[in-house]
N, C-alpha and C positions, 0 to 999 in steps of 0.2 A: 287474447295476447298468448296465448296458451297452446291453442290450435294452429296457430301461425309457425311458431317455433317446432311443433310436431310435425308440420307440414314439410320445414326447412330441412327437419334431419331427415326427415325420409326422401325428398331430393337429394341430399347428401348420400345418403345411402344405395338410392339409384346412381347418382353418378358415379360413386367410387366402384361400384359391381361394373359398371359398364366399361371404366378403362377411360374415361374420354381425358383428351388431354387436355393439360393446365398448366400454367405456370405458377408452383407454387408459392413463387418470393410476391407474387401482387397479393394472395390471401391471406386470412389473418393464423396466428401459426396453430389455434386451437382446432381450426377447419382442415388446415394443411392436415392435421396428425391423423384426425378422424378419417378424411378421404384416401389415407395411405393406409391405415390400420386395418381397417374393416376386411378388405380382400385376404391377410393375414388372419386374422381371426376365424374369417370362413374358413381358411386353406385350415388348420388346427381342427377346429368343428371336423370337416371332413377325414381327416387324419384319423379321430377318435371313432368316427362313424364308421369307417373301414374298417378297424380292429375290429371292431364289435360284431360286425356283420362278417368279417372272415371266420372270426372264432364260432359266431353262429354255425353256421354252412360246414364247418369243419367237425363241429362237434358231432354231426350224422356219420362219421368216419369210424371214432375211435377215440378214446383218451387221450392215448400216444400222441394221435394226430393233433389234439388240443394240447398237450406240451410242444409239442415242434415250434405250432405256432407263436407262444408264448414266449420258447426260450428265443425264436429269430426274431421277435419285435426289439429284442433289448438290441437287436444287431441294426434292425432300422431303424432302432433312435442313434445310433452312433452314425450310421450314413446320412441320416437327416442332420443331423449336427454339422457333418461336413456342409451339406448342401445350404443348412443355413448361412452357415458362415462365408462361405463365396457368395452368398445371396446380398448380406450385408456389405459386402466388400465390393461388391459390383456397382450396389445401389449407392455408395460414399465416392466412387468413381465417375460415375453416369451424373449424380447430381451435383458432384462438383463443378464437371462441364458445361452441363446444363443452367447452373447458378453464374458461369463465367459468359452463356450465350454461345457456347462453343457446339453445335449440334456435331459438328463432325470429329469433335474429341469423343464426344459421348457417344458415338456410332462406333469408334474406332475401340472405347473402352467395352464398348458391348459384345464386340465382337470376338475382343480376346478376354472376356469373361466367358464366350460360350465356347473357346475353344480350349479353357482351361478346366470347364466343366466338361468337358467332353472326355478331355484325357484323366480326370480324378474318376469319368465314372468307368472308362477301361479298367483305370489299376483298382478299383473296389470289385468290379462286376469281376474278370477273369477269375481270379483268387477264388469268389463265392462260388462261380459255377464247376472250378473242376476241386475245389476243397470244403464242398459244402456240409459232408459227412463228417470230415476231422473237424471241421467247427462245431458242429452239433454235439460230439466226441467232447470236446474241449468244453464246453459250456456245460457239460454234466448232463446230457441227454442220455436218456438209453437206446439201446439200437432199435427197439419197437418205433423211436419217434421217428426216425428217418427210414424205417422199411414203410412207414403206412406214407408217406410222402415220396408219391412216384417221379418228381422231379429230380429228386436228389439222385445222385452219380454214387452206385458203387463202388 
């Protein structure tokens, strides 16, 4: 019995990662939550690994470079929070339309979310590109922090 449950869990994990299309109104709530949660958990794990690997390689440059990465990680968390909020809103809108069996409405909501995300990304990235040194200074970074990062405009 335990082996069957483990096999079913593995099948659910594989299905979740593959992203197969499924009507979540036809499955048990616990299974639906599991299928939807696995990609989010994997994404959060990858983000943590990205930060550790980033600091590992940057540490070979200088301590100031590590400080710049550490400081900018807090800005990234704000950006990720905005993205997460847009993601939750999109999920709610698309899920509602899917629950209504309205595929055209779900597609429309998804396209609108993509346009909104693109707009927000421009509103965040353009100031980030042109005012990166000022943002680092406001966050308390030393001049050595942004001088060690060649992608920051002086």
